[in-house]
LOZA-617349 format. One line per 2 residues: for each residue y, x, z of C-alpha. Coordinates in nm, 4 decimals. Each point is the difference from the previous one (the first is absolute). Layout:
N
Y/X/Z; ...
END
This chain:
753
-0.1496/8.0932/15.5068; 0.0106/0.3427/-0.1696
0.2451/-0.1283/-0.2585; 0.2225/-0.1410/0.2718
0.0056/0.3285/0.1891; 0.0782/0.1847/-0.3240
0.2928/-0.2348/-0.0603; 0.1186/0.0528/0.3558
-0.0245/0.3763/-0.0394; 0.2145/-0.0075/-0.3148
0.2581/-0.2215/0.1727; 0.0189/0.2252/0.3045
0.0253/0.3108/-0.2175; 0.2919/-0.1509/-0.1855
0.1649/-0.0870/0.3322; 0.1568/-0.3096/-0.1466
0.0823/-0.3086/0.2144; 0.2298/-0.3035/0.0495
0.2151/-0.2576/0.1741; 0.0587/-0.3411/-0.1593
0.2571/-0.2333/-0.1453; 0.0740/-0.3624/0.0682
0.1213/-0.3287/-0.1304; 0.3769/-0.0189/0.0483
0.2933/-0.1559/-0.1831; 0.0798/0.3329/-0.1627
-0.1495/0.1759/-0.3050; -0.3572/0.1117/0.0696
0.0004/0.3580/0.1245; -0.1516/0.2685/-0.2173
-0.2114/0.2842/0.1311; 0.2342/0.2573/-0.1558
0.2212/-0.0123/0.3099; -0.0632/0.2421/0.2888
-0.1979/-0.1029/0.3047; 0.2161/-0.2036/0.2348
0.0149/0.0524/0.3758; -0.1251/-0.2771/0.2291
0.2265/-0.0607/0.2971; -0.1907/-0.0286/0.3272
0.0665/-0.0357/0.3713; -0.3159/0.1731/0.1216
0.2024/0.2014/0.2524; 0.2146/-0.2979/0.1099
0.2860/0.1102/-0.2259; 0.0418/-0.0261/-0.3761
-0.1456/0.2868/-0.2006; -0.2304/0.0566/-0.2990
-0.3660/0.0906/-0.0220; 0.0855/0.3469/-0.1302
0.2507/0.0692/0.2788; -0.2331/-0.1063/0.2838
-0.2234/0.2645/0.1570; -0.2989/-0.2242/0.0637
-0.2980/-0.1128/-0.2072; 0.1032/-0.3371/-0.1349
-0.0889/-0.2292/-0.2896; 0.2679/-0.2504/-0.0949
-0.0076/-0.2867/-0.2494; 0.3114/-0.1858/-0.1047
0.0006/-0.3509/-0.1434; -0.0525/0.1230/-0.3553
-0.2971/0.2199/0.0904; -0.1661/-0.2792/0.1960
0.0235/-0.2364/-0.2966; -0.1276/0.2473/-0.2580
-0.2853/0.1319/0.2145; -0.1089/-0.3383/0.1320
0.0807/0.0684/0.3659; 0.0446/-0.3361/0.1708
-0.1725/0.0521/0.3371; -0.1088/0.2774/0.2344
-0.3519/0.0098/-0.1471; 0.1432/0.1176/-0.3341
0.1317/0.3188/0.1620; -0.3620/0.1144/0.0241
0.0130/0.0676/-0.3752; 0.3349/0.1834/-0.0061
0.0607/0.1987/0.3222; -0.1863/0.3270/0.0623
-0.2103/0.0025/0.3159; 0.0493/-0.3759/0.0560
-0.3064/-0.2151/0.0822; 0.0211/-0.3783/0.0383
-0.2611/-0.2408/0.1365; 0.0110/-0.3541/0.1300
-0.2297/-0.2895/0.0755; -0.2337/0.1561/0.2557
-0.1874/-0.2876/0.1629; 0.1655/-0.2257/-0.2601
0.3270/0.0471/0.1898; 0.3490/0.0568/-0.1506
0.0380/0.3268/0.1946; 0.0895/0.3077/-0.2046
-0.1337/0.3483/0.0714; 0.2195/0.2602/-0.1701
-0.0505/0.3758/0.0159; 0.2315/0.2747/-0.1262
-0.1409/0.3512/-0.0058; -0.3023/-0.1247/0.1904
0.1779/-0.1673/0.2919; 0.1076/-0.3599/0.0467
-0.1032/-0.3344/0.1414; -0.3449/-0.0035/0.1544
-0.0108/-0.2819/0.2547; 0.0169/-0.3640/-0.1074
0.0796/-0.1562/0.3388; 0.3434/-0.0716/0.1566
-0.0352/0.2672/0.2696; 0.0598/0.2727/-0.2571
0.2723/0.1011/-0.2449; -0.0287/0.1335/-0.3557
0.0408/0.3728/-0.0679; 0.1881/-0.0674/-0.3249
0.3239/-0.1712/0.0998; 0.1264/-0.2925/-0.2091
0.3734/-0.0718/-0.0178; 0.1778/-0.2858/-0.1729
0.3728/0.0666/-0.0461; -0.0196/0.2521/0.2825
-0.1812/-0.2331/0.2407; -0.3305/0.1295/0.1369
-0.2737/-0.2658/-0.0254; -0.2821/0.0816/0.2372
-0.2858/-0.2234/-0.1145; -0.2044/0.1446/-0.2911
-0.0125/-0.3417/-0.1690; 0.3686/0.0519/-0.0932
-0.0974/0.2614/-0.2586; -0.1951/-0.2536/-0.2070
0.3186/-0.1792/-0.1111; 0.1373/-0.0054/-0.3552
0.2930/0.2181/-0.1128; 0.2141/-0.2828/-0.1338
0.3637/0.0659/-0.0932; -0.0359/0.3566/0.1263
0.2626/0.2627/-0.0782; -0.2424/0.2865/0.0651
-0.3105/0.1133/0.1868; -0.0137/0.3308/0.1859
-0.3241/0.1602/0.1214; 0.0475/0.2942/0.2365
-0.3111/0.2158/0.0329; -0.0824/0.1861/0.3174
0.1027/-0.0598/0.3627; 0.3525/-0.1284/0.0561
0.0640/0.1245/0.3516; 0.3735/-0.0693/0.0239
0.1810/-0.2673/-0.1984; -0.3078/-0.2137/-0.0770
-0.1820/0.1298/0.3018; -0.1871/-0.3004/0.1437
-0.3690/0.0621/-0.0682; 0.0675/0.1380/-0.3492
-0.2602/0.2773/0.0168; -0.1157/-0.0721/-0.3552
0.3327/-0.0885/-0.1569; 0.2301/-0.2939/-0.0623
0.0444/-0.2751/-0.2598; 0.3597/-0.1175/-0.0376
0.0680/-0.3187/-0.1967; 0.3654/-0.0525/-0.0933
0.0987/-0.3400/-0.1387; 0.2893/-0.0813/-0.2320
0.3144/-0.0962/0.1906; 0.2982/-0.2189/-0.0936
0.2546/0.1667/-0.2313; 0.3444/-0.0689/-0.1441
-0.1549/-0.1162/-0.3290; -0.1903/-0.3199/-0.0682
-0.3494/0.0498/-0.1344; -0.3120/-0.2119/-0.0503
-0.3509/0.1041/-0.0963; -0.3279/-0.1854/-0.0402
-0.3454/0.0643/-0.1367; -0.3261/-0.1859/-0.0464
-0.3466/0.1408/-0.0586; -0.3435/-0.1434/-0.0675
-0.3408/0.1603/-0.0436; -0.3739/-0.0274/0.0441
-0.1380/-0.1208/0.3338; 0.2861/-0.2535/-0.0302
0.2501/0.2666/0.1048; 0.3490/-0.1368/0.0569
0.3025/0.2084/0.0903; 0.3414/-0.1665/0.0111
0.3009/0.1851/0.1403; 0.3717/-0.0718/0.0126
0.3003/0.1641/0.1630; 0.3748/-0.0082/-0.0238
0.3289/-0.0023/0.1810; 0.3555/0.1208/0.0069
0.3371/-0.0411/0.1735; 0.1045/-0.3309/0.1538
0.3332/0.1449/0.1151; 0.1404/0.3528/0.0192
-0.1639/0.0431/0.3408; -0.3143/-0.2141/-0.0302
-0.2945/0.0676/-0.2333; -0.3576/-0.1206/-0.0189
-0.3320/0.0607/-0.1731; -0.3182/-0.2076/-0.0072
-0.3460/0.0820/-0.1334; -0.3299/-0.1864/-0.0214
-0.3506/0.0747/-0.1238; -0.3150/-0.1974/-0.0647
-0.3263/0.1857/-0.0724; -0.3552/-0.1290/-0.0215
-0.3338/0.0624/-0.1669; -0.3540/-0.1333/0.0263
-0.2721/0.1854/0.1868; -0.1125/0.3390/-0.1278
-0.3446/-0.0498/0.1613; -0.2239/-0.2639/-0.1588
-0.1911/-0.2114/0.2512; -0.3388/-0.0701/-0.1641
-0.1521/-0.1941/0.2915; -0.1513/-0.3334/-0.0998
0.2479/-0.2819/0.0578; -0.2495/-0.1827/0.2219
0.0493/0.2673/0.2669; 0.3766/-0.0512/0.0283
0.1410/-0.2652/0.2291; 0.2225/-0.1656/-0.2602
-0.2449/0.0394/-0.2860; 0.2051/0.2777/-0.1588
-0.0376/0.3718/0.0703; 0.3419/0.1546/-0.0598
0.0678/0.3508/-0.1242; 0.1749/0.2344/0.2436
0.2384/0.2984/-0.0030; 0.2888/-0.2086/-0.1268
0.3784/0.0090/0.0328; 0.2441/-0.2775/0.0917
0.3440/0.1344/0.1004; 0.3433/-0.1566/0.0446
0.2967/0.2097/0.1144; 0.3752/-0.0483/0.0334
0.2855/0.2268/0.1048; 0.3751/-0.0403/0.0429
0.2715/0.2561/0.0754; 0.3488/-0.0993/0.1180
0.2542/0.2825/0.0036; 0.3332/-0.0220/0.1813
0.2682/0.2641/-0.0595; 0.2870/-0.0935/0.2341
0.1649/0.3401/-0.0602; -0.0448/0.2888/-0.2405
-0.1790/0.1934/0.2732; -0.2313/-0.2726/0.1306
-0.3198/-0.1497/-0.1445; -0.1984/-0.2672/0.1813
-0.3278/-0.0941/-0.1718; -0.2258/-0.2872/0.1056
-0.3508/-0.0136/-0.1492; -0.2594/-0.2739/0.0240
-0.3431/0.0308/-0.1577; -0.2947/-0.2386/-0.0050
-0.3493/0.0927/-0.1222; -0.3088/-0.2216/-0.0210
-0.3457/0.1021/-0.1242; -0.2930/-0.2383/-0.0321
-0.2213/0.2261/-0.2105; -0.2901/0.1527/0.1919
-0.1479/0.3397/-0.0778; -0.3706/0.0142/-0.0785
-0.2852/0.2397/0.0647; -0.3344/0.0612/-0.1652
-0.3222/0.1049/0.1736; -0.2330/0.2420/-0.1725
-0.2639/0.1006/0.2497; -0.3783/-0.0502/0.0253
0.0375/-0.1041/0.3652; 0.1290/-0.3336/-0.1286
-0.3580/-0.1290/-0.0295; 0.0124/-0.0781/0.3712
0.2736/-0.2556/-0.0545; -0.0549/-0.1414/-0.3460
-0.3039/-0.1293/-0.1899; 0.1599/0.1405/-0.3141
0.0644/0.3723/-0.0551; 0.3463/0.1391/-0.0859
0.1012/-0.0828/-0.3552; 0.0291/0.3672/-0.1001
0.3453/-0.0758/-0.1414; 0.2878/0.0755/0.2369
0.2098/-0.2710/-0.1662; -0.2616/-0.2682/0.0708
-0.0510/-0.1148/0.3562; -0.1712/-0.2841/0.1836
0.1579/-0.1911/0.2868; 0.0067/-0.3597/0.1133
0.3329/0.0129/0.1881; 0.3350/0.0463/-0.1717
0.1920/0.3049/0.1190; 0.3423/-0.1208/0.1125
0.3268/0.1711/0.0916; 0.3287/-0.1416/0.1230
0.2667/0.2679/0.0537; 0.3631/-0.0812/0.0739
0.2753/0.2542/0.0667; 0.3712/-0.0413/0.0765
0.2517/0.2823/0.0233; 0.3635/-0.0155/0.1124
0.2281/0.3050/0.0037; 0.3674/0.0516/0.0801
0.1430/0.3365/-0.1057; 0.3438/0.1534/0.0611
0.1433/0.2991/-0.1890; 0.3385/0.1240/0.1188
0.2002/0.2953/-0.1334; 0.1902/0.1834/0.2746
0.2579/0.2754/0.0278; 0.0148/0.1584/0.3448
0.2503/0.2837/0.0029; -0.1547/0.3493/-0.0027
-0.3503/-0.1389/-0.0558; 0.1043/-0.1090/-0.3475
-0.1392/-0.2973/-0.1938; -0.3167/-0.1574/0.1343
-0.2211/-0.2982/-0.0738; -0.1430/-0.2289/0.2657
-0.3096/-0.1944/-0.1042; -0.1955/-0.2387/0.2160
-0.2364/-0.2915/-0.0372; -0.1994/-0.2456/0.2024
-0.3039/-0.1663/-0.1546; -0.2534/-0.2643/0.0982
-0.3336/-0.0576/-0.1722; -0.2421/-0.2821/0.0699
-0.3414/0.0107/-0.1630; -0.3281/-0.1833/0.0411
-0.3148/-0.0001/-0.2035; -0.3347/-0.1780/0.0306
-0.3121/0.0890/-0.1922; -0.3433/-0.1667/-0.0276
-0.2853/0.1713/-0.1812; -0.3696/-0.0259/-0.0770
-0.1418/0.3085/0.1667; -0.3673/-0.0191/-0.1040
0.0855/0.0254/-0.3736; -0.2666/-0.2529/-0.0817
-0.0372/-0.3639/-0.0911; -0.1280/-0.0751/0.3499
0.2266/-0.1495/0.2750; -0.0722/0.2773/0.2475
0.2774/0.2474/0.0747; 0.3737/-0.0660/0.0056
0.3144/0.1696/0.1280; 0.3400/-0.1369/0.0957
0.2979/0.2263/0.0621; 0.3517/-0.0940/0.1179
0.2820/0.2463/0.0626; 0.3585/-0.1088/0.0890
0.2745/0.2615/0.0445; 0.3659/0.0042/0.1028
0.2036/0.3178/-0.0466; 0.3554/0.0948/0.0965
0.1392/0.3227/-0.1449; 0.3404/0.1592/0.0429
0.1575/0.3264/-0.1058; 0.3426/0.1638/0.0125
0.1076/0.3133/-0.1881; 0.3198/0.2017/-0.0060
0.0280/0.2541/-0.2810; 0.2569/0.2304/-0.1525
0.1395/-0.1265/-0.3286; 0.2414/0.2665/-0.1175
-0.0381/0.2903/-0.2417; -0.0851/0.2740/0.2448
-0.2425/0.2881/0.0265; -0.1354/-0.1563/0.3182
-0.1576/-0.3469/-0.0131; -0.1396/-0.1743/0.3037
-0.1555/-0.3262/0.1151; -0.0959/-0.1456/0.3377
-0.1761/-0.3276/0.0689; -0.2051/-0.2190/0.2274
-0.2964/-0.2247/-0.0869; -0.1646/-0.2808/0.2003
-0.2954/-0.2288/-0.0709; -0.1655/-0.2778/0.1944
-0.3095/-0.1676/-0.1376; -0.2096/-0.2822/0.1425
-0.3299/-0.0418/-0.1823; -0.3174/-0.1940/0.0620
-0.3437/-0.0237/-0.1523; -0.2842/-0.2472/0.0144
-0.3222/0.0910/-0.1771; -0.3032/-0.2288/-0.0176
-0.3428/0.1054/-0.1304; -0.2773/-0.2597/-0.0371
-0.3541/0.1039/-0.0924; -0.2529/-0.2804/-0.0345
-0.2577/0.1954/-0.1984; -0.3408/-0.1144/0.1299
-0.1550/0.3303/-0.1146; 0.2091/0.1909/0.2553
0.1360/-0.1602/0.3173; 0.2583/-0.2781/-0.0220
0.3097/0.0838/0.2020; 0.3767/-0.0328/0.0081
0.2496/0.2681/0.0831; 0.3729/-0.0278/0.0549
0.2623/0.2581/0.0875; 0.3671/-0.0532/0.0677
0.2933/0.2103/0.1053; 0.3726/0.0088/0.0625
0.1754/0.3282/-0.0769; 0.3569/0.1023/0.0856
0.1607/0.3103/-0.1482; 0.3285/0.1504/0.1163
0.1191/0.3002/-0.1974; 0.3225/0.1986/0.0260
0.1210/0.3062/-0.1831; 0.3108/0.2137/-0.0087
0.0563/0.2399/-0.2887; 0.2509/0.2543/-0.1252
0.0097/0.2133/-0.3116; 0.2484/0.2484/-0.1404
0.0234/0.2193/-0.3082; 0.2134/0.3061/-0.0633
0.0759/0.1205/-0.3515; 0.0295/0.3786/-0.0372
-0.0130/0.0123/-0.3793; -0.2462/0.0534/-0.1561
-0.1956/-0.0783/0.3196; 0.0018/-0.3226/0.2002
-0.1621/-0.0277/0.3431; -0.1017/-0.3329/0.1512
-0.1229/-0.0773/0.3516; -0.1042/-0.3393/0.1371
-0.1421/-0.1194/0.3308; -0.1354/-0.3327/0.1209
-0.1134/-0.1153/0.3419; -0.2414/-0.2949/-0.0023
-0.1194/-0.2170/0.2858; -0.2764/-0.2541/-0.0600
-0.1518/-0.2453/0.2443; -0.2829/-0.2422/-0.0737
-0.1301/-0.2767/0.2225; -0.2942/-0.2277/-0.0650
-0.1887/-0.2946/0.1415; -0.3332/-0.0330/-0.1786
-0.3383/-0.1620/0.0398; -0.3207/-0.0999/-0.1749
-0.2975/-0.2259/0.0502; -0.3506/-0.0566/-0.1344
-0.2223/-0.3045/-0.0189; -0.3680/0.0408/-0.0746
0.0078/0.3814/-0.0046; -0.3343/0.1834/0.0352
-0.0816/0.1885/0.3176; 0.0518/0.3456/-0.1531
0.3693/-0.0728/-0.0590; 0.2123/0.1138/0.2996
0.0932/-0.2876/0.2327; 0.3080/-0.1866/-0.1162
0.1715/-0.3108/0.1348; -0.1524/-0.3192/-0.1286
0.1881/-0.2156/-0.2508; 0.0089/-0.3726/0.0626
-0.2348/-0.2407/-0.1745; 0.2020/0.0125/-0.3214
-0.0123/0.3774/-0.0137; 0.3747/0.0160/0.0466
0.2344/0.1187/0.2695; 0.3627/-0.1032/-0.0119
0.2051/0.2809/0.1590; 0.2480/-0.2476/0.1461
-0.2806/-0.1781/0.1852; -0.1697/0.2984/0.1638
-0.1905/-0.0633/0.3207; -0.0618/0.2280/0.2942
-0.3320/0.0919/-0.1584; 0.1726/0.1294/-0.3136
0.2650/0.2495/0.1045; 0.1540/0.2002/-0.2846
0.0085/0.3783/0.0038; 0.3530/0.1302/0.0416
0.1059/0.3446/-0.1202; 0.3280/0.1903/-0.0159
0.0811/0.3490/-0.1250; 0.3080/0.2062/-0.0867
0.0384/0.2980/-0.2303; 0.2972/0.2306/-0.0619
0.0574/0.2672/-0.2638; 0.2710/0.2321/-0.1302
-0.0352/0.0459/-0.3747; 0.2178/0.1352/-0.2774
0.0305/0.2220/-0.3031; 0.1658/0.3150/-0.1280
0.0771/0.0435/-0.3701; 0.1407/0.2942/-0.1927
0.1288/-0.0634/-0.3542; 0.0854/0.2633/-0.2591
0.1945/-0.0901/-0.3166; 0.0361/0.2939/-0.2404
0.1346/-0.2366/-0.2690; 0.1151/-0.3608/-0.0308
-0.3339/-0.1168/-0.1408; -0.2263/0.2059/0.2260
-0.0851/-0.0574/0.3645; -0.2682/0.1670/0.2095
-0.0744/-0.1106/0.3533; -0.2247/0.0674/0.2970
-0.0483/-0.2287/0.2967; -0.1887/-0.0293/0.3244
-0.0198/-0.3333/0.1806; -0.1672/-0.1586/0.2990
-0.1320/-0.3555/-0.0285; -0.1424/-0.2443/0.2512
-0.1761/-0.3362/-0.0073; -0.0254/-0.1912/0.3268
-0.3281/-0.0921/0.1596; -0.1237/-0.3557/0.0136
-0.2178/-0.2602/0.1693; -0.3151/-0.1652/-0.1283
-0.1326/-0.3362/0.1056; -0.2085/-0.0436/0.3149
-0.3344/0.1364/-0.1188; -0.2043/0.1891/0.2626
-0.1781/0.1878/-0.2774; 0.3125/0.2097/-0.0688
0.2897/0.1659/0.1757; 0.2771/-0.2589/0.0030
0.2893/0.2501/-0.0267; 0.0135/0.2793/-0.2551
0.2473/0.2844/-0.0105; 0.2802/0.0951/-0.2396
-0.0424/0.2337/-0.2928; 0.2237/0.3022/-0.0580
0.0665/0.2039/-0.3097; 0.1674/0.3243/-0.0959
0.0871/-0.0046/-0.3702; 0.1056/0.2935/-0.2165
0.1287/-0.0370/-0.3552; 0.1565/0.2080/-0.2748
0.1297/-0.1510/-0.3204; 0.2137/0.0304/-0.3090
0.2103/-0.2580/-0.1844; 0.1104/0.1121/-0.3429
0.1644/-0.1165/-0.3220; -0.0305/0.1861/-0.3317
0.1128/-0.0187/-0.3625; 0.3215/-0.1937/0.0570
-0.1650/-0.2534/0.2289; -0.2858/-0.0762/-0.2373
-0.2738/0.1332/0.2283; -0.0273/-0.0694/0.3718
-0.2694/0.1853/0.1928; -0.0523/-0.0463/0.3746
-0.2674/0.1818/0.1960; -0.1029/-0.0161/0.3669
-0.2661/0.1818/0.2024; -0.0753/-0.1145/0.3532
-0.2224/0.0588/0.3016; -0.0390/-0.2550/0.2806
-0.1672/0.0805/0.3308; -0.1027/-0.3120/0.1970
-0.0995/-0.0300/0.3645; -0.1767/-0.3123/0.1267
0.0082/-0.1694/-0.3391; -0.0709/-0.3715/0.0419
-0.3143/-0.1082/-0.1871; -0.0941/-0.3658/-0.0428
-0.3687/-0.0840/0.0405; -0.1094/-0.3533/-0.0873
-0.3292/-0.0584/0.1775; -0.2344/-0.2914/-0.0119
0.1292/-0.1105/0.3411; 0.3748/0.0507/-0.0324
0.2706/0.2416/-0.1053; 0.0531/0.3368/0.1657
0.2535/0.2814/-0.0236; -0.1061/0.3577/0.0708
0.2251/0.3042/0.0306; -0.1469/0.2757/-0.2152
0.0640/0.3348/0.1676; 0.1629/0.1675/-0.2995
0.0427/-0.0463/-0.3737; 0.1664/0.2118/-0.2646
0.1508/-0.1139/-0.3290; 0.1353/0.2255/-0.2720
0.0948/-0.0601/-0.3579; 0.2240/0.0353/-0.3028
0.1940/-0.2750/-0.1774; 0.1633/0.0158/-0.3409
0.2431/-0.2480/-0.1567; 0.1227/0.0551/-0.3559
0.2376/-0.2061/-0.2106; 0.1141/0.0924/-0.3497
0.1815/-0.1309/-0.3055; -0.0976/0.2650/-0.2580
0.1578/-0.1709/-0.3033; 0.1523/-0.3278/-0.1106
-0.1876/-0.3129/0.1094; -0.2968/0.1738/0.1650
-0.0494/0.0074/0.3767; -0.2996/0.1194/0.1997
-0.0739/0.0556/0.3674; -0.2700/0.1691/0.2045
-0.0635/-0.0062/0.3735; -0.2943/0.1772/0.1612
-0.1192/0.0633/0.3536; -0.2678/0.2292/0.1394
-0.0816/-0.0725/0.3616; -0.2434/0.1843/0.2272
-0.0343/-0.2153/0.3122; -0.2760/0.0387/0.2578
-0.0848/-0.0535/0.3636; -0.0204/0.3436/0.1599
-0.1264/-0.1184/0.3397; -0.1360/-0.3510/0.0343
-0.3066/-0.1327/0.1815; -0.0797/-0.3632/-0.0765
-0.3250/-0.1950/-0.0009; -0.0416/-0.2398/-0.2895
-0.0325/-0.3568/0.1356; -0.2338/-0.0741/-0.2928
-0.3561/0.1029/0.0950; -0.1522/0.2744/-0.2141
-0.2811/-0.2341/-0.1024; 0.2580/-0.2344/-0.1545
0.1850/0.2696/-0.1904; 0.2139/0.1522/0.2752
0.0758/0.3647/0.0678; -0.2592/0.2125/0.1810
0.2529/0.2438/0.1484; 0.2878/-0.0310/0.2441
0.1897/0.3051/-0.1275; 0.2364/-0.1216/-0.2730
0.1876/0.3300/-0.0331; 0.0540/0.0917/-0.3632
-0.0113/-0.3604/-0.1255; 0.2907/-0.1301/-0.2046
0.2653/-0.2188/0.1581; -0.0160/-0.3699/-0.0825
0.1790/-0.1210/-0.3150; 0.0725/0.3521/-0.1248
-0.1268/0.0911/-0.3474; 0.0158/0.3696/-0.0772
0.1646/-0.0633/-0.3376; 0.2281/-0.2712/-0.1315
0.1794/0.0162/-0.3347; 0.2389/-0.2392/-0.1739
0.1088/0.0406/-0.3628; 0.2380/-0.2351/-0.1774
0.2041/-0.0131/-0.3155; 0.2084/-0.2221/-0.2219
0.1716/0.0080/-0.3375; 0.3163/-0.2017/-0.0696
0.0000/-0.1190/-0.3610; 0.3321/-0.1327/-0.1325
-0.0240/-0.3221/-0.2002; 0.3558/-0.0499/-0.1107
0.1893/-0.0920/0.3158; -0.3169/-0.0765/0.1965
-0.2591/0.2371/0.1437; -0.3809/-0.0085/0.0133
-0.1501/0.2177/0.2750; -0.3753/0.0521/0.0362
-0.1121/0.1684/0.3216; -0.3266/0.1270/0.1466
-0.0985/0.1069/0.3521; -0.3204/0.1778/0.1012
-0.1137/0.0510/0.3577; -0.2865/0.2141/0.1261
-0.1212/0.0597/0.3524; -0.3032/0.1853/0.1312
-0.2423/-0.1422/0.2539; 0.1281/-0.1300/0.3333
-0.1637/-0.0971/0.3291; 0.0804/-0.2925/0.2296
-0.1769/0.1151/0.3166; -0.0126/0.3514/0.1502
-0.3748/0.0553/-0.0356; -0.0121/0.1284/-0.3581
-0.2690/-0.2487/-0.1064; -0.0587/-0.1308/-0.3492
0.0211/-0.3587/0.1313; 0.3616/0.0697/0.1023
0.0965/0.1689/-0.3269; 0.2063/-0.1307/-0.2886
-0.1013/0.1910/-0.3152; 0.2623/0.1692/-0.2152
0.1678/-0.2408/-0.2408; 0.2720/-0.0217/-0.2601
0.2027/-0.2848/-0.1498; 0.2104/-0.0601/-0.3104
0.2943/-0.2419/-0.0104; 0.2043/-0.0770/-0.3120
0.3203/-0.1986/-0.0582; 0.2262/-0.0933/-0.2888
0.3609/-0.1083/0.0592; 0.2460/-0.1383/-0.2545
0.3671/0.0057/0.1044; 0.2203/-0.2307/-0.2054
0.3580/0.1032/-0.0792; 0.2538/-0.1091/0.2635
0.2124/-0.3054/-0.0715; 0.2694/-0.2004/0.1759
-0.2827/-0.2119/0.1414; -0.1776/0.2980/0.1564
-0.3049/0.1934/-0.1099; -0.3623/-0.1005/-0.0492
-0.3126/0.2112/0.0158; -0.3702/-0.0675/-0.0510
-0.2832/0.2026/0.1498; -0.3732/0.0027/-0.0781
-0.2275/0.1767/0.2488; -0.3641/0.0985/0.0406
-0.1122/0.1674/0.3232; -0.3393/0.1445/0.0925
-0.0741/0.0134/-0.3701; -0.3701/0.0799/0.0417
-0.0474/-0.2740/0.2629; -0.1633/0.2313/0.2528
-0.0752/-0.0955/0.3603; 0.2007/0.2527/0.2000
-0.0666/-0.0008/0.3747; 0.3125/-0.0530/0.2104
-0.1595/-0.0154/0.3448; -0.3394/0.0275/0.1691
-0.0972/-0.1190/0.3463; -0.2983/-0.0717/0.2220
-0.1143/-0.3542/0.0636; -0.1157/-0.1606/0.3224
-0.2712/0.1583/0.2110; -0.1835/-0.3311/0.0179
-0.0317/0.0235/-0.3793; -0.1351/0.3575/0.0249
0.3262/0.1759/-0.0925; 0.0211/-0.0866/-0.3705
0.2330/0.1719/-0.2446; 0.2895/-0.2101/-0.1254
0.3155/0.0799/-0.1883; 0.3104/-0.0980/-0.1943
0.0801/0.0697/-0.3635; 0.3139/0.0805/-0.1915
0.0928/-0.2720/-0.2538; -0.2143/-0.0402/-0.3138
0.1362/0.0147/-0.3545; 0.3228/-0.2001/-0.0115
0.2036/-0.0906/-0.3069; 0.2914/-0.2251/-0.0738
0.3650/-0.0236/-0.0977; 0.3350/-0.0106/0.1742
0.3339/-0.1344/-0.1308; 0.3190/0.1168/0.1717
0.3696/-0.0815/-0.0283; 0.2966/0.1699/0.1629
0.3664/-0.0936/-0.0087
END
């Protein structure tokens, strides 16, 4: 580790970083050219990273290919202050934190604190963020609360995925990859003009791999005589864009996307309490598990969007642009898992969650070349979600029982926003405001069968242990809740540009995340309140040495009130509002091309995040490894390592008319916690990871251009913890977790015309 830190120190001292190049039917780019700007729409109008006074990491199509970014999980290794987890309870739900704040709850009555947008459409369910970035033009990650333009619940930040759209030129691209664990990745996209006013683009992806966790249970324990590995992938996705341009000033874009995932996440259990449920102890190897029931997932998502962009000219108001969309998403997933982590047929869970979401937005913005720019808009969302969770425990060593909870959740959210900027060279002032109104309604219930007397009285399930919500009787009346919240949020930004390549800025913003509703569990408060944040940031965006060095720096301080904290207990999920929390830190992003062919990049984040006032009793008894104190003040926020560092580099070697480009990436993060109690059982130790790639770009021809890539990730094959959680109380609150992928290697062949 000392050698690695010495190498990192030398790289940081040299201040030398990178973006990347891509396969395209043009001569392979050489690193001797200056750093190019990446066009973004982070502020709902076209700009560049260097001209936008907000902390943002952006990756265009070339950078994503060279750095191996194909899904949201990969951003963990490339974006400062970004923390990605998924698979809690073997579910497909993502939990993403930026600067210490993000998605905590995993039930439909809550919303994520890191907003996820696809082509400008806000997708409310956290499962959306697990999707692949196929045929993506760019990815934008905004860090810090977005209280105005991306204001709905974005207290941690926002992820914006922008797909490739139809163009005036025909193009086709395809690639195929294969690797260990039977990895398969096949992608294709293409499109062009049908007529002068009608264009289209289609894209498809197929990704799969075998399980990363090896099930070593004896085959005689498994129902079909075969104990399958888990933590696999099995994804199909398809997208089509149809663009109509009836006039020069009008664009009408229809988008349809379908996504299907049949690859269930997997968890390991590594806890001495397991002896109560299994005659065999834990294997001692996190990659080797025992279970008699196959973990299964069936997730299906459909998205339809209609978008209108209209250029206008209204007399003294000058040129303007009207943009609006309406979008519908339908998603449902079902998961079945072995919850005792043993070869015995004792404990199982079943989880079903269907969701329908309507989203609409309209914006009117100035479009001329003026010192004063402005934008006004209105946002609306309606979501109908449901959940059905079944827990069966037939362990004779404890007390056999069945538990089921269900719920129907309706969310109605509205927001009006306005933002304007005034340029008084070399100073620009920007002010934005947003008014949000959120209402949530729920109808929830639960039942037990065979529960012991010390469990609070619950309604009885029927003889099968099941209750069908549509067949409720008078003896099983659901709990109904309704709550509204309103907030005025916004931001003020001052920019100072002493030169074309230098910008300094300071901002203050107010963020808000609505409250939510839990299921009907008398052990907890059913409604929890919203969280509020005041965020302060100063930063600099600079270019030096004729655009060969780009250095961006940001320092921030976030003051949270009533921060929502997710607590997974042995008898259900709970959300608590911590009184206060404070987060402060510094982020550095460097990119450089010091001389021909060489490129390097460095990103680093230091984050001091702690609860300043928070009383919470650990649901895990002290005798089973729980906390002995209720005062959690001073403990680190969940999913917030103090340090994270990413270093990458590549060298483009000319081989005649072709190019050979080796690349490395190194990621380091310090320890992180997954519950607020500061316990070693909830801690992920510090870890680092090396990834290497080699890409050969053939010379372009009339038939297009080929490229071949070899890759090796997690070179040292370490078991890096992605997530930790607490198991069922009937199993004595065992420790269980998810892992990042093991060592992966393979090849990819690509062609573009």
